[in-house]
N, C-alpha and C positions, 0 to 999 in steps of 0.2 A: 330479439333479445329483450328480456324484461328490464325496464328501467327501474332504478332504485326509487322507492316511494318518497314523495314530498308531503309531509303531514303538518297540520296545525293543531296543537293541543291547547285547550282553554281550561285553566285551572282556577277555581274560585278563590282559593287561598292555600297556604302551604302547611296546614296542619297535617300530621302524618297520615290520618285516615284518608286524605285526598291525594297524597303523592306516593304512598308506600308501594303502590303497584308499578311505579315507573321502572325500578331496577329489573323487573321481569317483563318489560315491554319489548317484545321481540324486534320491532323495527329499529330500536335504538342500537342494536348490535349489528345491523346490516351495513356493510361498507358502502359509502356513498349516499346512504339515505339522508334526507334533510328533514330535521325536526324543528319546527318553530313553536316554542313554548311561551304562553302568555299567562300572566298572573299579576295580582297587585303586589306592591312592595310590602313586606311584613314589618314588624316592629323593630327587630334588631338585626335581621339578616336580609341581604338581597336575594333575589329569586335563584340565581345560580348557586349561591352559597347554601341556601336552604336545600336545594335538590342534591347538591354534592354531599351535604352533611350526612344523609342517610346511606351514602354509598362509600363511607370510609371503611377500612378493613375491619374495624371493630364490629360492623354490622353486615358487610357484604363483601364478597371476594373480588369484585371488579369496581374500580373507582370510576367516577363520572368521566374524568379526563381520558380514561383508557378505552372508552366506547369508540367504535369505528365509524359511527354516523357523524354527520355535521349537525350540531345543535346550536340554535340561536335562541337567546332568552330576551323577552320583551316585558318590561314592567309597566303596568297599566294604571291609569287613573280613570276617573269618570269621563265619559265622552263617547266618541265613536271613532272607528277606523274601518278600512275596507281590505278584504282579501280577495283580489280579483273583482268579481261582480257581487260579492257577498258583503252585506253591511253588518257590522258588529257594533252593538251599543253596550255600554257598561254602566252600572250604577252600584254604589256601595250598599251592602246589606248590614243588618244589625246583628253583629256577631262579636265574639271576644277577641278577634284579630281582624285587621283590614281584609275584607272579603267583598268580592264583587259578583253581581249577577250579570249574565250575558243574555242579550237578545240578538238572535241571528236571523237575518231576513234575506231572502233570495227568491226570485221567480214568483213573487206575489205571496209567498208563504213566510210565516214568522214563528220562530220557536224561542221561548224564554226559559232560561235555566237559572233557578234561584234556590240554591242550597245553602244550608247553615245560616238561617235567618230567624230571628226571634221577633214576635210581635212587639211593636213599640209600646202599645198599651191595649188594654182590653176593649172590647166593643161596647158602645153605648147605644142602646135602643137598636141593636143590630147593625150599627154602622161604626166604622173605625175613623175617629175624628183626629187622631194624632197626626201631625204633619208628616211624620216619617212613614206612617201607614198609607197616607194619601199619595206620597211620592212613589211608594212601592206599587200601589194599584195602578197609578198612571204609567209606570214603566211596563207593566204587564198588559196594559189595555189592548184588547183586540187580538191577542196572540192566538195562533191556530193550535199551539200546544204549549202548555206550561209544565215544566218539570220542577216540582216544588218540594222543599223540605217539609216533611210531615212525620216527624220522628215520634211525637208523643200524642197521647190522648189528653183531654183537659185535666183529668185526674192526675196523670203522671206529671204533667207540666207544673203543677203546684209545688212539687218538690224539686223542680229542675229550673226554676227561674234564674236567669242570669247565665245560663249555659250556652245560649245563642242558638236555640232551635225552635221550630214551629210545632204546632199541634195540627192534627188532621182537620179539626174544625176551622182553624185559621186559614189553612191552605185552601179549603173549599170556599170559604167566605171571600177571600181576596180574588180567587179565580172567577167566581161569579160576578163580583163587583167590577172586575176588569173586562167582563164580556168575552172571556176566552171560549174556545170551541172544545178543547180537550184538556184534561188535567191528569198528569202522572204523579202519583204519590211516591216520594223519593226519600232517601236517607233514613231507611228503616232502622229502628232501634236494635242494637245487637241482642237485647234480651227478648225480642219478639220472634217467636217461631212462625212457621208458615200459617198456622191456624190463627195466630194473633194478627198477622198481616191481612189475612182474609177478612177477619172481623172489622178491621179498620177500613178496608176497601168497601165493605158492606155499609158501614157507618157513613162514609163519604157519599155513597150512592143514595142512601136514604135522605141525607141532608140536601143533596142537589136535585133529586128527582130527575126531571127531564131537561133541566136548565143546561147541562153540559155533560159530556161523556167523561167518566173518571175511572182510573184503573191504577193498580199498584205496579210500580216499575219492577222489573225482574231481569236477572241476568239472561242474556241471549234474546231478549224481546226486541223485535224489529218493528218500527213504526213508520208508515209512509205519511208524510205531511204534505197536504196540498194547500194551495193558496185559497184565500177567502177572508182572512183576517187582515187587520192593519199591518202594514209591512214595516212600520217604525213606531216607536213609542212616543216620540216627540221630535220636532225639528230642532236640531242642535248643530252648532258650528264649532264645538269644542273638541279638540283631538284628545282621544284617550291615550295616545302614544307620547304625549308631552308630560314628562315628569315634572312635578311642581314641588321643589324642595321646600320643606316647612321649617328647617332649622333657623333659629333666630326669631321665629314668630313670637309675638307678645300676647299672652293670655291674661286678661283682667279677671280675677276671681273675687266675687263679692259675696262674702259669708263671714259670720262671726264664729263659725264652728271650727275650732282649732284642729279637731280630728280629721274633718273633711279637707282642710287645707293640707295637712300632712299627707293624706292619702293621695290627693290629686297631684301634689308635688312629686310624690314617689313615682306615680305612673307616667308622668310627663317628662321627667328630667332626662330620660335616655334619648329623647328627641331633640335635645338641646334647645328647648323652648324656654322663653323667659316668662315665668309665672309671677304676676304682681298681685298678691292678696291684699284686699282691703276689707274692713269689717262691716261697712254699712253703705247706704245709698249716698249719703253726703260725701263720704270719702271717695266713692266711685266717681261722682261728678267732679269733685275737686281735682282728682288725679287723672281722670280719663283723658283730658286734653293733652296732658304731658306724656302719658303712656302711649297714646295712639295705638290701642290694641288691635290685633288682627282677629280676635275672638273674645267674647265675654262669656263667663260662666257665672250665673247669678242664682243665689238662693231665693226661693219664692217668699220665704219668711225672713225678712230682715228686721233688725232691732229698731230701725227707724222708718219702716214702711213696707209696702208691698213690692216684692221683686219684679212682678210682672209689669207694674206701673213704671218701674225704672227704665224699662227697655227703650221706649221712645225718647225719654229724656237723655239717656246715655248716648244714643245714636246722634241726637241733635248736638250734644256737647262735643263729641269727637268729630262731628262733621261727616259722618258716614251713615247714610240712611240704609245701606245694605250690610252694616256690620252684623255678622252672624252672632246670635245670642242663644246659649243653651241654658234653660231654666231647670234648676233642681227643686223638686217639690214632693211633698208627702201626698198630695191629692191632684193627680193629673187632670181629673175630670173638671176641676174648678178653674183650670187655666186654658185660655184660648191660645192655640198655636196658629202660626201663619206661614203660608208658603209664598206670600207675595212680598215678604221683606218689609212690611209696613210697620205698624205699631206693635205687632205681636212677636213673641219669641219664635225663632226658626225651629227650635227643637226643645223638647221637654223630656226630662229623665226622672223617673220615679226614684225616691229614696226608700230604703237603702239601695244605692246603685252598685252595679258590678264595675269595679275599677277597670278591668280590661275592656269592657264594653264602652265605658266613658272614653277611654283612650282611643278606641277605634272611631268613635263618633267625632272626637276632636280632630283626628287626622282627616276624616272625611270632610268636615266643615272647613278646615283650613285649605284643603285642596280645592273645594268648590269656590271658596272666596278668591283664591289666586286665579282660578279659571275665569271667574267673573271679571276680575281686574284685567286679565289678558284680553278678554272679549271687548271690554270697553276701550282698550288701548290700541287694538289692531285696526288698520296698519299703523304702528306707532310712529313711523317716519313719514307718514302722509301729513299734509297741511293740517294744523290743529289751531284751535282758537287761540288768539294771543293772550299772554298772561296779563293779569291786572292785579290791583291791590287786593281784591277779594280772593283771587286765586291763591295769593301768598298766605292768606290767613289759615290755610290748611296746615301750615308749618308751625308747630308750637312755638318755636323761637321767635316768629314774627307776629304771633297772634295779638299781642297787646300794643303793637306799634300803631301810630297814627297813620291816616291815609296819606298825608303828604310825605311822611317818612318812607312809607312803602313805595310810593311813586318815585321818590328820589333813588331808592335802592334799585328799582327796576330800570331806571334810566342808565344806571352804571353797570348793569349786568347784561349777559347775553343768554338767549334761549337756545339750548342745544339738544340735539337728538342723537343718540348713539345706538348702533346695532348690538345684538347679543354678542358677548365675547369681547367687547371693547375694554381695553385697559384704561380705566378712568384715572387711576392714581398708581404710580409705580413706587415700590418700596425703595428708600434710599435717595430719591430725588428731592430737591429743594422745593417747597410748596410755592406755587404761583396762583392757584385758584382754590376757592372753596366751592363745593357743588351742593345745591339743594335739589333733592330728588322730588320731582313733580309727579312722575308716573314711571312704573317699572320697578326693578329690583336689582340690587348689587350684592356681591359677596366680598367680604373682607378677609384677606389671607395674609399670613406672615411666614416668611421663610424660616425653616428650622436650622439652627446653627450646626455646621459641620454635617449637614445631611442634604441630599438632593430631593427634598420634599418640602411641602408647605402644609401648615395647619390652618384650618378654617376657624376664624375668630367669630364669625356671625354673618348675618344677612340684614340688609337695611332696605326699607321700602319708602313709599310716598310719605312726605312730611319729615324725613330725616335729612341731616346734613352730613357731608363727608369732607374731611380735610381741614377742619377747624383747628385741630391740635397742633399740626405743623406750623400753621400761621401764627397761632398765639404763643407758641414756644420758640419760634424761629429755629426749628430743627428739621432735619430731613424727615421725609415720610417714614412712619414706623411700620406700614403695612401696604399691601397692594390691594386695590379695589377694582373688581371686574364686573361688568354688567352681565346679569344672568338672562336678560331678555331685552327687547327694545325698550330703551329708557330715555325719558325726557328729564333734563336737568336745567337748573338756572345756575350759570357759572358766574362767579363774582371774583374779580381780581383781589389779590392780597391787600393792596393799598386801599382800595375802595371799601373792602370789608372792615379794615381797622378804622378807617374814617367814620364809617357808619356806626360802629360800636362806640366810638368816642362821642358821637353826636347824640345817640339815642339811649337814654337810660333803660327804656323798655326792651330794646334789643340786648343790651348788656345783661339785664336781669333774666331774659329768656335764655340767653346763652349759658348763664350760670346755672339755671335750672336743668338744662340739658346735660351739662357736664356733671352736675351733682347726681342726676339720675343714673348716668353711666357709671360713675364711681360707686354709687350705691349697689348697682347690679354686680359690679366686679367684686366689691367687698363681700357681698353675700356668697358669691361663688368661692372666693378664697376662704371665707370662714367655714364653708361647708366641706370643701375638698382638701385644703392645705393640710398635710400631715404634721404631726409633731416633729419639730426640727431635729431633736436629739434621737428619738427612738424610731421614727418613721411610722408610728401608729397613728390612728385617728386622734385628733385633738379633742379637748373637752367640748368645745363648741360644736365640732362635727358630731360627737357622740350625742349631745342633746338634740341636735337636729335629726340625726338618723334614728334615734330612739322613737321619736313620735311616729315616724312612718312604719318602723318595724312593729311597734305596739299596735298600730291601727291594722296592719296586715294580720297580726296574730289574733286580734279580736274577730276579724272577718273569718279566718280559718278555724276559729275556736281552738286554737293551740296556745299553750302557755309560754311564758318567758321565764328563764332562770338567769339570775344575775349573780356574779361572783365579784367581790371587791377585794383587792389585794393592796396591802399597805407595806411598803419596804421599811423594815424595822431598823430604827436607829440610823437613818440616812444622814442626819445632821452630824452624828458622832463620826461616821465614816468620812464625811467631808472635812471635819475638823482634824481628824487624825491622819488621814492619808492624802487629803487634797481633793479638790473638786474634779480633776480629770479622772481619778479613780472612782469617785461617786458617780460620774457620768457612765463609766464602764459598768458599774453595778446596775444602773437603770437600763442600759442596753441589754445586759444579760437577762434581766427579768423580762423585758419586752420580747426578746427572741424566744425565751422559754415558753412564754404564754402563746406565741404564735405557733410553736411546734406542738403545744398541748391541746390546741383547739382546732375546730373544723374551719374550712374555708367559708362556710356560711355564717360563722359566729362573728360578732363585732368585738374587737379588742381595741381599747383606747387608753391613752394616758390621761387620767382625769384630773390629777393634781401634781404637785412637785414630786411627791413620793407615793402617789396612788394610781393604781391601774384598775380598770373595770372590764369584765368580760360579759357580754350579753349573748346567751345561747338561745337560738330560735328552735321552735318545735322540740323543746326539751322539758321533761318533768324533773321532779326532785331526784329520781334515780339516776337519770343521765347526767344531771348537773353535778351530783356528788362525785361522779367519776373524774371530773376535771381537776379537783383539788389534789388527789394523790398523783395523777398523771403530771400535773404541773410540778409537784415536788420532785419527781423522778427526772423530768427534763431540766429543772433548775440545777440539780446536783451534777448531772452529766455536763451541762454547759459550763458550770463553774470550773469543773475539772479540765475540760477541753481548752478553755480560754486561759487557764493558769491564773485565775483570779485569787490571790492569796489574802483575801479579806473575808470576814464573816458576813454572809449574806443570808437573810431570812425575811420572810413575809408573813404578816398576820392576814388571816383570811376570814371573810364573812360572806354568807350567801342569803339570797331571798328568792322566793318563787311566787308567781301569781298565775292562776289559771286564766283569769281575765285581767290582762295587764292594764295598769292605770295610764291615763293620757300623758302624765308627766313621770319622768324617771325619779323624781325626788322621793316618792314613797318607797320604791324598791331600794334606792341607795340608803335611805334612813334605816330600813329594816336590816340591810346587809351590815351596816355600821354597828347596829345594836347587837347583831349576831356575832360580829367580830369581837366586841367587848365582852359579851356574855360567855362565849366558848373559849376564846383565847387560843384558837388553833394557829400554830406557827409552822411554816414550811421553809426549807426541808426539815423533816423530823429527825 
């Protein structure tokens, strides 16, 4: 009797062109079949969610959960793992979503699969000097077969930069540099017919000569791979099966370009990362020690110096020689990159950059940084060097304390090591200890009222302290703190901590700075996301913050923005005659009518006491002008449904820009002038 198959599927990423064949994969329908699916975690969806999304009834007659096979999903990071006697290595590629290359080695043979990968930078004197390209070549080195993205010619690529794909020329160059034995050209462009693919295959053979065998991949082609190449790209002890959550990670952004700040903030906010923008090198060095960043993004051209020269100074200031640094530059050739984590940037990204690609690069570097921390800490519970006063200086709160003060603090504390999953602090308990994280990482969670769930507030790593608020306020713990990995802490009793604060002005000042930074971060989040209390719409501050990012996105896409300004007519008179509760009802009716008259992608905000603003994305004057009469209809209907027996009308003004300005002030001013000039009032 034939046994059900047991299969392992390796997916580079979850863009539809790489997973749309799965609903038609026959083994997935076989009862008892076992499918193990591996892929990196995407930006917004987990692996299983992404696979299931394309099998909703809107797209496919059978849902993922209705398949009769047993399916296991494994989300991967960089590193290695084994399936039986087969070694699988992974490394991030340069694409518009988190994407990994696979290197599979068994029986002395090695195959590398690298699809959806864009060159980090053009070749210089026939060599690829960018550290990302060097990492890529090192990963491919000595493979018996490389299956590589080769979608474009050099001419086609000029119009497709930032799309995340390679040229035939790049694929042949890196395969030759890696000393591979065979190269399969893969990921053919949908616009290329068989004759075009044949021409690209001939081009690759002409470039390579007899250096290595090259051919175009084709459906049904079977290849036998025999040993002879290197069976592994590099010695590594980092597991690809260990997910390294990056939520709560701190990104120090050093640039005076407000548009770049808005763009980067836009693409990183969904990861729950803390972005700390500073305008120049001096500010970066001044705040770096307090921020303790997990990654730095630095503009190569700063108003007060060279960004590349800041790298070593910044690492020294924060006390992390391996701090990953991504440099933004107009001229990659003039910047030295470094793979050794020394004085050079780890990564260099040419401007204007692709926001999704920057997003993917940030994800990759944070994961690598956490993996490096894991490697240095393991085994975390084994004997470690004793703590001393210099060790404590990695903690910003303690940095300015004298040696005698630090030694006294150490004498009153205990050095503790906890395994992953240990509950360090329990919500609701009275505080007894303050914990200083020396190594490892913890997650802070708060119980949701009247619900059997918890919300993640953030994650903290080395140099952070936990539990100080409960001690200072003499109140029960407001959250639960759990270790995510083996963690080393310095535990300080409540009484000893309060005595130390009273004796040391430096400690008191350091603690005040820490609390001020956390309050600042919380205030920024509240200002950005807290809705208007009366209408539920975005607030004025939220609108101003969101506008910068929406405008930056519109400029990248070369799509215009249409702004509509609404002013509630005679609101003061309504308040005086009918009372403020009725005036509030009027504002709520206007807000609800605006929400019904606009699209989900439009931004609707309460801009002032009696002013509302609507920002329409990807809309020209024709589409924008449709909003005004539609709003009038919705407002009339809603006034009737709510039984609001007061006169409600709004004056309207509009403004359009094909190239939106950095600030919303210009559009708002134009809309206000249009309102005064035309005098349009709704409902008519």
